[in-house]
PDB file of N, CA, C and O in Angstrom:
ATOM      1  N   UNK A   1      52.864  24.147  49.955  1.00  0.00           N
ATOM      2  CA  UNK A   1      54.298  24.035  49.817  1.00  0.00           C
ATOM      3  C   UNK A   1      54.701  22.618  49.378  1.00  0.00           C
ATOM      4  O   UNK A   1      55.595  22.440  48.550  1.00  0.00           O
ATOM      5  N   UNK A   2      54.030  21.634  49.943  1.00  0.00           N
ATOM      6  CA  UNK A   2      54.364  20.246  49.620  1.00  0.00           C
ATOM      7  C   UNK A   2      54.011  19.905  48.167  1.00  0.00           C
ATOM      8  O   UNK A   2      54.741  19.162  47.511  1.00  0.00           O
ATOM      9  N   UNK A   3      52.900  20.441  47.668  1.00  0.00           N
ATOM     10  CA  UNK A   3      52.509  20.165  46.280  1.00  0.00           C
ATOM     11  C   UNK A   3      53.469  20.833  45.299  1.00  0.00           C
ATOM     12  O   UNK A   3      53.740  20.291  44.228  1.00  0.00           O
ATOM     13  N   UNK A   4      53.978  21.996  45.659  1.00  0.00           N
ATOM     14  CA  UNK A   4      54.966  22.672  44.809  1.00  0.00           C
ATOM     15  C   UNK A   4      56.249  21.861  44.740  1.00  0.00           C
ATOM     16  O   UNK A   4      56.842  21.717  43.671  1.00  0.00           O
ATOM     17  N   UNK A   5      56.678  21.328  45.884  1.00  0.00           N
ATOM     18  CA  UNK A   5      57.875  20.481  45.919  1.00  0.00           C
ATOM     19  C   UNK A   5      57.662  19.228  45.067  1.00  0.00           C
ATOM     20  O   UNK A   5      58.568  18.789  44.358  1.00  0.00           O
ATOM     21  N   UNK A   6      56.484  18.670  45.140  1.00  0.00           N
ATOM     22  CA  UNK A   6      56.180  17.470  44.346  1.00  0.00           C
ATOM     23  C   UNK A   6      56.194  17.788  42.846  1.00  0.00           C
ATOM     24  O   UNK A   6      56.694  16.995  42.048  1.00  0.00           O
ATOM     25  N   UNK A   7      55.649  18.939  42.468  1.00  0.00           N
ATOM     26  CA  UNK A   7      55.643  19.328  41.054  1.00  0.00           C
ATOM     27  C   UNK A   7      57.071  19.545  40.542  1.00  0.00           C
ATOM     28  O   UNK A   7      57.396  19.150  39.422  1.00  0.00           O
ATOM     29  N   UNK A   8      57.912  20.164  41.352  1.00  0.00           N
ATOM     30  CA  UNK A   8      59.310  20.377  40.956  1.00  0.00           C
ATOM     31  C   UNK A   8      60.028  19.040  40.834  1.00  0.00           C
ATOM     32  O   UNK A   8      60.807  18.840  39.902  1.00  0.00           O
ATOM     33  N   UNK A   9      59.779  18.135  41.753  1.00  0.00           N
ATOM     34  CA  UNK A   9      60.403  16.802  41.689  1.00  0.00           C
ATOM     35  C   UNK A   9      59.967  16.044  40.442  1.00  0.00           C
ATOM     36  O   UNK A   9      60.784  15.390  39.793  1.00  0.00           O
ATOM     37  N   UNK A  10      58.698  16.128  40.110  1.00  0.00           N
ATOM     38  CA  UNK A  10      58.213  15.475  38.891  1.00  0.00           C
ATOM     39  C   UNK A  10      58.834  16.087  37.647  1.00  0.00           C
ATOM     40  O   UNK A  10      59.183  15.368  36.711  1.00  0.00           O
ATOM     41  N   UNK A  11      58.973  17.391  37.626  1.00  0.00           N
ATOM     42  CA  UNK A  11      59.582  18.062  36.482  1.00  0.00           C
ATOM     43  C   UNK A  11      61.033  17.635  36.303  1.00  0.00           C
ATOM     44  O   UNK A  11      61.467  17.355  35.186  1.00  0.00           O
ATOM     45  N   UNK A  12      61.776  17.585  37.391  1.00  0.00           N
ATOM     46  CA  UNK A  12      63.173  17.139  37.317  1.00  0.00           C
ATOM     47  C   UNK A  12      63.252  15.696  36.842  1.00  0.00           C
ATOM     48  O   UNK A  12      64.133  15.348  36.055  1.00  0.00           O
ATOM     49  N   UNK A  13      62.345  14.861  37.310  1.00  0.00           N
ATOM     50  CA  UNK A  13      62.327  13.462  36.867  1.00  0.00           C
ATOM     51  C   UNK A  13      62.028  13.342  35.377  1.00  0.00           C
ATOM     52  O   UNK A  13      62.644  12.534  34.682  1.00  0.00           O
ATOM     53  N   UNK A  14      61.098  14.134  34.893  1.00  0.00           N
ATOM     54  CA  UNK A  14      60.753  14.098  33.467  1.00  0.00           C
ATOM     55  C   UNK A  14      61.934  14.546  32.610  1.00  0.00           C
ATOM     56  O   UNK A  14      62.233  13.923  31.591  1.00  0.00           O
ATOM     57  N   UNK A  15      62.605  15.622  33.016  1.00  0.00           N
ATOM     58  CA  UNK A  15      63.762  16.105  32.263  1.00  0.00           C
ATOM     59  C   UNK A  15      64.905  15.094  32.284  1.00  0.00           C
ATOM     60  O   UNK A  15      65.583  14.901  31.275  1.00  0.00           O
ATOM     61  N   UNK A  16      65.117  14.459  33.415  1.00  0.00           N
ATOM     62  CA  UNK A  16      66.180  13.445  33.503  1.00  0.00           C
ATOM     63  C   UNK A  16      65.865  12.234  32.631  1.00  0.00           C
ATOM     64  O   UNK A  16      66.745  11.708  31.950  1.00  0.00           O
ATOM     65  N   UNK A  17      64.620  11.799  32.654  1.00  0.00           N
ATOM     66  CA  UNK A  17      64.224  10.663  31.818  1.00  0.00           C
ATOM     67  C   UNK A  17      64.361  10.996  30.334  1.00  0.00           C
ATOM     68  O   UNK A  17      64.832  10.172  29.550  1.00  0.00           O
ATOM     69  N   UNK A  18      63.953  12.191  29.955  1.00  0.00           N
ATOM     70  CA  UNK A  18      64.084  12.612  28.554  1.00  0.00           C
ATOM     71  C   UNK A  18      65.546  12.658  28.136  1.00  0.00           C
ATOM     72  O   UNK A  18      65.895  12.222  27.039  1.00  0.00           O
ATOM     73  N   UNK A  19      66.399  13.186  29.007  1.00  0.00           N
ATOM     74  CA  UNK A  19      67.829  13.233  28.708  1.00  0.00           C
ATOM     75  C   UNK A  19      68.384  11.831  28.498  1.00  0.00           C
ATOM     76  O   UNK A  19      69.124  11.594  27.543  1.00  0.00           O
ATOM     77  N   UNK A  20      68.034  10.904  29.380  1.00  0.00           N
ATOM     78  CA  UNK A  20      68.541   9.536  29.253  1.00  0.00           C
ATOM     79  C   UNK A  20      68.026   8.849  27.994  1.00  0.00           C
ATOM     80  O   UNK A  20      68.786   8.184  27.289  1.00  0.00           O
ATOM     81  N   UNK A  21      66.752   9.006  27.717  1.00  0.00           N
ATOM     82  CA  UNK A  21      66.177   8.361  26.530  1.00  0.00           C
ATOM     83  C   UNK A  21      66.817   8.895  25.253  1.00  0.00           C
ATOM     84  O   UNK A  21      67.066   8.140  24.313  1.00  0.00           O
ATOM     85  N   UNK A  22      67.079  10.182  25.223  1.00  0.00           N
ATOM     86  CA  UNK A  22      67.642  10.784  24.012  1.00  0.00           C
ATOM     87  C   UNK A  22      69.143  10.532  23.868  1.00  0.00           C
ATOM     88  O   UNK A  22      69.645  10.477  22.745  1.00  0.00           O
ATOM     89  N   UNK A  23      69.862  10.379  24.965  1.00  0.00           N
ATOM     90  CA  UNK A  23      71.317  10.326  24.864  1.00  0.00           C
ATOM     91  C   UNK A  23      71.940   8.950  25.078  1.00  0.00           C
ATOM     92  O   UNK A  23      73.117   8.774  24.763  1.00  0.00           O
ATOM     93  N   UNK A  24      71.215   7.983  25.591  1.00  0.00           N
ATOM     94  CA  UNK A  24      71.799   6.650  25.766  1.00  0.00           C
ATOM     95  C   UNK A  24      72.225   6.038  24.429  1.00  0.00           C
ATOM     96  O   UNK A  24      73.294   5.427  24.385  1.00  0.00           O
ATOM     97  N   UNK A  25      71.462   6.160  23.335  1.00  0.00           N
ATOM     98  CA  UNK A  25      71.967   5.605  22.065  1.00  0.00           C
ATOM     99  C   UNK A  25      73.293   6.228  21.630  1.00  0.00           C
ATOM    100  O   UNK A  25      74.146   5.545  21.063  1.00  0.00           O
ATOM    101  N   UNK A  26      73.463   7.507  21.892  1.00  0.00           N
ATOM    102  CA  UNK A  26      74.717   8.169  21.528  1.00  0.00           C
ATOM    103  C   UNK A  26      75.860   7.643  22.390  1.00  0.00           C
ATOM    104  O   UNK A  26      76.944   7.369  21.875  1.00  0.00           O
ATOM    105  N   UNK A  27      75.632   7.498  23.698  1.00  0.00           N
ATOM    106  CA  UNK A  27      76.671   6.985  24.578  1.00  0.00           C
ATOM    107  C   UNK A  27      77.069   5.562  24.196  1.00  0.00           C
ATOM    108  O   UNK A  27      78.253   5.224  24.192  1.00  0.00           O
ATOM    109  N   UNK A  28      76.091   4.739  23.879  1.00  0.00           N
ATOM    110  CA  UNK A  28      76.382   3.351  23.486  1.00  0.00           C
ATOM    111  C   UNK A  28      77.177   3.311  22.185  1.00  0.00           C
ATOM    112  O   UNK A  28      78.130   2.542  22.057  1.00  0.00           O
ATOM    113  N   UNK A  29      76.788   4.131  21.234  1.00  0.00           N
ATOM    114  CA  UNK A  29      77.474   4.148  19.939  1.00  0.00           C
ATOM    115  C   UNK A  29      78.919   4.606  20.090  1.00  0.00           C
ATOM    116  O   UNK A  29      79.823   4.026  19.487  1.00  0.00           O
ATOM    117  N   UNK A  30      79.139   5.648  20.894  1.00  0.00           N
ATOM    118  CA  UNK A  30      80.516   6.113  21.111  1.00  0.00           C
ATOM    119  C   UNK A  30      81.331   5.103  21.904  1.00  0.00           C
ATOM    120  O   UNK A  30      82.529   4.955  21.664  1.00  0.00           O
ATOM    121  N   UNK A  31      80.705   4.406  22.843  1.00  0.00           N
ATOM    122  CA  UNK A  31      81.411   3.357  23.590  1.00  0.00           C
ATOM    123  C   UNK A  31      81.848   2.235  22.664  1.00  0.00           C
ATOM    124  O   UNK A  31      82.954   1.709  22.794  1.00  0.00           O
ATOM    125  N   UNK A  32      80.983   1.871  21.733  1.00  0.00           N
ATOM    126  CA  UNK A  32      81.345   0.826  20.776  1.00  0.00           C
ATOM    127  C   UNK A  32      82.486   1.295  19.882  1.00  0.00           C
ATOM    128  O   UNK A  32      83.372   0.510  19.543  1.00  0.00           O
ATOM    129  N   UNK A  33      82.470   2.566  19.498  1.00  0.00           N
ATOM    130  CA  UNK A  33      83.579   3.093  18.691  1.00  0.00           C
ATOM    131  C   UNK A  33      84.902   3.008  19.443  1.00  0.00           C
ATOM    132  O   UNK A  33      85.914   2.586  18.885  1.00  0.00           O
ATOM    133  N   UNK A  34      84.888   3.411  20.710  1.00  0.00           N
ATOM    134  CA  UNK A  34      86.119   3.395  21.499  1.00  0.00           C
ATOM    135  C   UNK A  34      86.594   1.963  21.713  1.00  0.00           C
ATOM    136  O   UNK A  34      87.781   1.676  21.560  1.00  0.00           O
ATOM    137  N   UNK A  35      85.688   1.071  22.064  1.00  0.00           N
ATOM    138  CA  UNK A  35      86.073  -0.326  22.275  1.00  0.00           C
ATOM    139  C   UNK A  35      86.594  -0.963  21.001  1.00  0.00           C
ATOM    140  O   UNK A  35      87.565  -1.718  21.039  1.00  0.00           O
ATOM    141  N   UNK A  36      85.975  -0.677  19.894  1.00  0.00           N
ATOM    142  CA  UNK A  36      86.429  -1.284  18.642  1.00  0.00           C
ATOM    143  C   UNK A  36      87.763  -0.697  18.189  1.00  0.00           C
ATOM    144  O   UNK A  36      88.492  -1.339  17.434  1.00  0.00           O
ATOM    145  N   UNK A  37      88.089   0.508  18.638  1.00  0.00           N
ATOM    146  CA  UNK A  37      89.385   1.105  18.294  1.00  0.00           C
ATOM    147  C   UNK A  37      90.511   0.478  19.117  1.00  0.00           C
ATOM    148  O   UNK A  37      91.585   0.193  18.587  1.00  0.00           O
ATOM    149  N   UNK A  38      90.265   0.265  20.409  1.00  0.00           N
ATOM    150  CA  UNK A  38      91.319  -0.226  21.295  1.00  0.00           C
ATOM    151  C   UNK A  38      91.375  -1.743  21.404  1.00  0.00           C
ATOM    152  O   UNK A  38      92.417  -2.293  21.758  1.00  0.00           O
ATOM    153  N   UNK A  39      90.287  -2.423  21.111  1.00  0.00           N
ATOM    154  CA  UNK A  39      90.264  -3.891  21.209  1.00  0.00           C
ATOM    155  C   UNK A  39      89.935  -4.445  19.827  1.00  0.00           C
ATOM    156  O   UNK A  39      88.775  -4.423  19.416  1.00  0.00           O
ATOM    157  N   UNK A  40      90.941  -4.942  19.100  1.00  0.00           N
ATOM    158  CA  UNK A  40      90.698  -5.403  17.725  1.00  0.00           C
ATOM    159  C   UNK A  40      89.687  -6.546  17.628  1.00  0.00           C
ATOM    160  O   UNK A  40      88.918  -6.603  16.668  1.00  0.00           O
ATOM    161  N   UNK A  41      89.675  -7.440  18.587  1.00  0.00           N
ATOM    162  CA  UNK A  41      88.720  -8.560  18.516  1.00  0.00           C
ATOM    163  C   UNK A  41      87.282  -8.059  18.674  1.00  0.00           C
ATOM    164  O   UNK A  41      86.358  -8.630  18.096  1.00  0.00           O
ATOM    165  N   UNK A  42      87.096  -7.011  19.443  1.00  0.00           N
ATOM    166  CA  UNK A  42      85.760  -6.429  19.596  1.00  0.00           C
ATOM    167  C   UNK A  42      85.291  -5.820  18.293  1.00  0.00           C
ATOM    168  O   UNK A  42      84.108  -5.893  17.961  1.00  0.00           O
ATOM    169  N   UNK A  43      86.200  -5.222  17.557  1.00  0.00           N
ATOM    170  CA  UNK A  43      85.865  -4.628  16.268  1.00  0.00           C
ATOM    171  C   UNK A  43      85.368  -5.687  15.290  1.00  0.00           C
ATOM    172  O   UNK A  43      84.432  -5.440  14.530  1.00  0.00           O
ATOM    173  N   UNK A  44      85.983  -6.848  15.305  1.00  0.00           N
ATOM    174  CA  UNK A  44      85.572  -7.909  14.384  1.00  0.00           C
ATOM    175  C   UNK A  44      84.195  -8.457  14.723  1.00  0.00           C
ATOM    176  O   UNK A  44      83.444  -8.834  13.823  1.00  0.00           O
ATOM    177  N   UNK A  45      83.852  -8.509  16.001  1.00  0.00           N
ATOM    178  CA  UNK A  45      82.591  -9.124  16.403  1.00  0.00           C
ATOM    179  C   UNK A  45      81.414  -8.158  16.345  1.00  0.00           C
ATOM    180  O   UNK A  45      80.404  -8.446  15.702  1.00  0.00           O
ATOM    181  N   UNK A  46      81.538  -7.033  17.003  1.00  0.00           N
ATOM    182  CA  UNK A  46      80.399  -6.137  17.172  1.00  0.00           C
ATOM    183  C   UNK A  46      80.492  -4.917  16.263  1.00  0.00           C
ATOM    184  O   UNK A  46      79.510  -4.534  15.626  1.00  0.00           O
ATOM    185  N   UNK A  47      81.660  -4.315  16.206  1.00  0.00           N
ATOM    186  CA  UNK A  47      81.808  -3.059  15.488  1.00  0.00           C
ATOM    187  C   UNK A  47      81.449  -3.145  14.027  1.00  0.00           C
ATOM    188  O   UNK A  47      80.770  -2.262  13.502  1.00  0.00           O
ATOM    189  N   UNK A  48      81.895  -4.196  13.355  1.00  0.00           N
ATOM    190  CA  UNK A  48      81.620  -4.294  11.921  1.00  0.00           C
ATOM    191  C   UNK A  48      80.135  -4.511  11.648  1.00  0.00           C
ATOM    192  O   UNK A  48      79.608  -3.997  10.662  1.00  0.00           O
ATOM    193  N   UNK A  49      79.459  -5.261  12.504  1.00  0.00           N
ATOM    194  CA  UNK A  49      78.023  -5.499  12.316  1.00  0.00           C
ATOM    195  C   UNK A  49      77.253  -4.194  12.455  1.00  0.00           C
ATOM    196  O   UNK A  49      76.345  -3.921  11.670  1.00  0.00           O
ATOM    197  N   UNK A  50      77.607  -3.394  13.442  1.00  0.00           N
ATOM    198  CA  UNK A  50      76.889  -2.141  13.663  1.00  0.00           C
ATOM    199  C   UNK A  50      77.160  -1.161  12.534  1.00  0.00           C
ATOM    200  O   UNK A  50      76.235  -0.495  12.070  1.00  0.00           O
ATOM    201  N   UNK A  51      78.407  -1.055  12.078  1.00  0.00           N
ATOM    202  CA  UNK A  51      78.706  -0.071  11.052  1.00  0.00           C
ATOM    203  C   UNK A  51      78.173  -0.469   9.679  1.00  0.00           C
ATOM    204  O   UNK A  51      77.945   0.400   8.838  1.00  0.00           O
ATOM    205  N   UNK A  52      77.974  -1.741   9.437  1.00  0.00           N
ATOM    206  CA  UNK A  52      77.338  -2.147   8.185  1.00  0.00           C
ATOM    207  C   UNK A  52      75.882  -1.707   8.184  1.00  0.00           C
ATOM    208  O   UNK A  52      75.364  -1.261   7.161  1.00  0.00           O
ATOM    209  N   UNK A  53      75.223  -1.832   9.330  1.00  0.00           N
ATOM    210  CA  UNK A  53      73.818  -1.440   9.416  1.00  0.00           C
ATOM    211  C   UNK A  53      73.630   0.070   9.449  1.00  0.00           C
ATOM    212  O   UNK A  53      72.584   0.576   9.043  1.00  0.00           O
ATOM    213  N   UNK A  54      74.633   0.789   9.929  1.00  0.00           N
ATOM    214  CA  UNK A  54      74.500   2.237  10.058  1.00  0.00           C
ATOM    215  C   UNK A  54      75.223   2.998   8.954  1.00  0.00           C
ATOM    216  O   UNK A  54      75.539   4.177   9.113  1.00  0.00           O
ATOM    217  N   UNK A  55      75.478   2.340   7.863  1.00  0.00           N
ATOM    218  CA  UNK A  55      76.206   3.003   6.782  1.00  0.00           C
ATOM    219  C   UNK A  55      75.425   4.211   6.282  1.00  0.00           C
ATOM    220  O   UNK A  55      74.198   4.180   6.190  1.00  0.00           O
ATOM    221  N   UNK A  56      76.142   5.257   5.966  1.00  0.00           N
ATOM    222  CA  UNK A  56      75.519   6.448   5.400  1.00  0.00           C
ATOM    223  C   UNK A  56      74.846   7.318   6.435  1.00  0.00           C
ATOM    224  O   UNK A  56      75.464   7.717   7.422  1.00  0.00           O
ATOM    225  N   UNK A  57      73.572   7.613   6.208  1.00  0.00           N
ATOM    226  CA  UNK A  57      72.863   8.553   7.060  1.00  0.00           C
ATOM    227  C   UNK A  57      72.449   7.968   8.400  1.00  0.00           C
ATOM    228  O   UNK A  57      72.137   8.716   9.327  1.00  0.00           O
ATOM    229  N   UNK A  58      72.441   6.666   8.518  1.00  0.00           N
ATOM    230  CA  UNK A  58      72.057   6.053   9.785  1.00  0.00           C
ATOM    231  C   UNK A  58      72.975   6.452  10.920  1.00  0.00           C
ATOM    232  O   UNK A  58      72.526   6.684  12.042  1.00  0.00           O
ATOM    233  N   UNK A  59      74.253   6.531  10.628  1.00  0.00           N
ATOM    234  CA  UNK A  59      75.207   6.933  11.660  1.00  0.00           C
ATOM    235  C   UNK A  59      74.982   8.387  12.077  1.00  0.00           C
ATOM    236  O   UNK A  59      75.049   8.713  13.263  1.00  0.00           O
ATOM    237  N   UNK A  60      74.720   9.251  11.113  1.00  0.00           N
ATOM    238  CA  UNK A  60      74.435  10.649  11.445  1.00  0.00           C
ATOM    239  C   UNK A  60      73.157  10.781  12.262  1.00  0.00           C
ATOM    240  O   UNK A  60      73.102  11.553  13.220  1.00  0.00           O
ATOM    241  N   UNK A  61      72.131  10.027  11.881  1.00  0.00           N
ATOM    242  CA  UNK A  61      70.873  10.092  12.617  1.00  0.00           C
ATOM    243  C   UNK A  61      71.038   9.597  14.046  1.00  0.00           C
ATOM    244  O   UNK A  61      70.471  10.177  14.972  1.00  0.00           O
ATOM    245  N   UNK A  62      71.809   8.532  14.234  1.00  0.00           N
ATOM    246  CA  UNK A  62      72.009   7.996  15.572  1.00  0.00           C
ATOM    247  C   UNK A  62      72.857   8.928  16.417  1.00  0.00           C
ATOM    248  O   UNK A  62      72.678   8.996  17.633  1.00  0.00           O
ATOM    249  N   UNK A  63      73.772   9.644  15.793  1.00  0.00           N
ATOM    250  CA  UNK A  63      74.684  10.495  16.548  1.00  0.00           C
ATOM    251  C   UNK A  63      74.076  11.853  16.878  1.00  0.00           C
ATOM    252  O   UNK A  63      74.235  12.334  17.999  1.00  0.00           O
ATOM    253  N   UNK A  64      73.384  12.482  15.934  1.00  0.00           N
ATOM    254  CA  UNK A  64      72.942  13.861  16.128  1.00  0.00           C
ATOM    255  C   UNK A  64      71.456  14.020  16.406  1.00  0.00           C
ATOM    256  O   UNK A  64      71.072  14.919  17.153  1.00  0.00           O
ATOM    257  N   UNK A  65      70.622  13.193  15.839  1.00  0.00           N
ATOM    258  CA  UNK A  65      69.179  13.380  15.991  1.00  0.00           C
ATOM    259  C   UNK A  65      68.698  13.311  17.440  1.00  0.00           C
ATOM    260  O   UNK A  65      67.906  14.164  17.841  1.00  0.00           O
ATOM    261  N   UNK A  66      69.137  12.338  18.248  1.00  0.00           N
ATOM    262  CA  UNK A  66      68.651  12.321  19.631  1.00  0.00           C
ATOM    263  C   UNK A  66      69.050  13.553  20.433  1.00  0.00           C
ATOM    264  O   UNK A  66      68.271  14.035  21.255  1.00  0.00           O
ATOM    265  N   UNK A  67      70.244  14.061  20.204  1.00  0.00           N
ATOM    266  CA  UNK A  67      70.700  15.243  20.933  1.00  0.00           C
ATOM    267  C   UNK A  67      69.884  16.467  20.503  1.00  0.00           C
ATOM    268  O   UNK A  67      69.483  17.274  21.341  1.00  0.00           O
ATOM    269  N   UNK A  68      69.645  16.597  19.216  1.00  0.00           N
ATOM    270  CA  UNK A  68      68.846  17.718  18.722  1.00  0.00           C
ATOM    271  C   UNK A  68      67.398  17.594  19.198  1.00  0.00           C
ATOM    272  O   UNK A  68      66.767  18.594  19.541  1.00  0.00           O
ATOM    273  N   UNK A  69      66.882  16.385  19.220  1.00  0.00           N
ATOM    274  CA  UNK A  69      65.528  16.161  19.721  1.00  0.00           C
ATOM    275  C   UNK A  69      65.414  16.561  21.184  1.00  0.00           C
ATOM    276  O   UNK A  69      64.428  17.185  21.579  1.00  0.00           O
ATOM    277  N   UNK A  70      66.401  16.214  21.986  1.00  0.00           N
ATOM    278  CA  UNK A  70      66.401  16.604  23.393  1.00  0.00           C
ATOM    279  C   UNK A  70      66.420  18.123  23.533  1.00  0.00           C
ATOM    280  O   UNK A  70      65.686  18.685  24.346  1.00  0.00           O
ATOM    281  N   UNK A  71      67.250  18.777  22.750  1.00  0.00           N
ATOM    282  CA  UNK A  71      67.338  20.238  22.818  1.00  0.00           C
ATOM    283  C   UNK A  71      66.039  20.896  22.353  1.00  0.00           C
ATOM    284  O   UNK A  71      65.685  21.971  22.836  1.00  0.00           O
ATOM    285  N   UNK A  72      65.339  20.270  21.434  1.00  0.00           N
ATOM    286  CA  UNK A  72      64.079  20.839  20.944  1.00  0.00           C
ATOM    287  C   UNK A  72      62.931  20.593  21.919  1.00  0.00           C
ATOM    288  O   UNK A  72      62.028  21.423  22.030  1.00  0.00           O
ATOM    289  N   UNK A  73      62.956  19.472  22.623  1.00  0.00           N
ATOM    290  CA  UNK A  73      61.860  19.154  23.534  1.00  0.00           C
ATOM    291  C   UNK A  73      61.979  19.845  24.886  1.00  0.00           C
ATOM    292  O   UNK A  73      60.967  20.047  25.558  1.00  0.00           O
ATOM    293  N   UNK A  74      63.183  20.211  25.301  1.00  0.00           N
ATOM    294  CA  UNK A  74      63.344  20.858  26.600  1.00  0.00           C
ATOM    295  C   UNK A  74      62.535  22.151  26.727  1.00  0.00           C
ATOM    296  O   UNK A  74      61.843  22.308  27.733  1.00  0.00           O
ATOM    297  N   UNK A  75      62.576  23.083  25.775  1.00  0.00           N
ATOM    298  CA  UNK A  75      61.749  24.292  25.933  1.00  0.00           C
ATOM    299  C   UNK A  75      60.250  23.988  25.949  1.00  0.00           C
ATOM    300  O   UNK A  75      59.480  24.662  26.634  1.00  0.00           O
ATOM    301  N   UNK A  76      59.850  22.979  25.197  1.00  0.00           N
ATOM    302  CA  UNK A  76      58.425  22.603  25.208  1.00  0.00           C
ATOM    303  C   UNK A  76      58.012  22.091  26.581  1.00  0.00           C
ATOM    304  O   UNK A  76      56.935  22.422  27.076  1.00  0.00           O
ATOM    305  N   UNK A  77      58.866  21.287  27.190  1.00  0.00           N
ATOM    306  CA  UNK A  77      58.555  20.798  28.528  1.00  0.00           C
ATOM    307  C   UNK A  77      58.567  21.926  29.554  1.00  0.00           C
ATOM    308  O   UNK A  77      57.732  21.950  30.458  1.00  0.00           O
ATOM    309  N   UNK A  78      59.500  22.856  29.420  1.00  0.00           N
ATOM    310  CA  UNK A  78      59.493  24.001  30.320  1.00  0.00           C
ATOM    311  C   UNK A  78      58.180  24.769  30.211  1.00  0.00           C
ATOM    312  O   UNK A  78      57.607  25.173  31.223  1.00  0.00           O
ATOM    313  N   UNK A  79      57.712  24.968  28.999  1.00  0.00           N
ATOM    314  CA  UNK A  79      56.475  25.707  28.791  1.00  0.00           C
ATOM    315  C   UNK A  79      55.282  24.964  29.408  1.00  0.00           C
ATOM    316  O   UNK A  79      54.397  25.585  29.996  1.00  0.00           O
ATOM    317  N   UNK A  80      55.265  23.644  29.271  1.00  0.00           N
ATOM    318  CA  UNK A  80      54.144  22.878  29.794  1.00  0.00           C
ATOM    319  C   UNK A  80      54.180  22.725  31.317  1.00  0.00           C
ATOM    320  O   UNK A  80      53.132  22.653  31.958  1.00  0.00           O
ATOM    321  N   UNK A  81      55.370  22.677  31.890  1.00  0.00           N
ATOM    322  CA  UNK A  81      55.485  22.390  33.319  1.00  0.00           C
ATOM    323  C   UNK A  81      55.493  23.620  34.209  1.00  0.00           C
ATOM    324  O   UNK A  81      55.237  23.501  35.407  1.00  0.00           O
ATOM    325  N   UNK A  82      55.776  24.789  33.670  1.00  0.00           N
ATOM    326  CA  UNK A  82      55.812  25.988  34.499  1.00  0.00           C
ATOM    327  C   UNK A  82      54.398  26.558  34.661  1.00  0.00           C
ATOM    328  O   UNK A  82      53.625  26.599  33.704  1.00  0.00           O
ATOM    329  N   UNK A  83      54.073  26.994  35.875  1.00  0.00           N
ATOM    330  CA  UNK A  83      52.702  27.508  36.105  1.00  0.00           C
ATOM    331  C   UNK A  83      52.455  28.857  35.478  1.00  0.00           C
ATOM    332  O   UNK A  83      51.356  29.400  35.593  1.00  0.00           O
TER     333      UNK A  83
END
């Protein structure tokens, strides 16, 4: 019983870590968008530098790729972790 509980705890930890790794870039990017919209001085310092580097497809990749990657890896992890 104790080993089963440990396996479930490890599985939950792995899924949580994967979620954080895949979604923190999206949260940071959206936070910068909101801050640069409401605080004009923030837009001049940080927002313009980030958007120059992410022009074109970079912004799409940063916004959608991590979320899609998380959704694609979750079933694989379920398959590997379930007995």
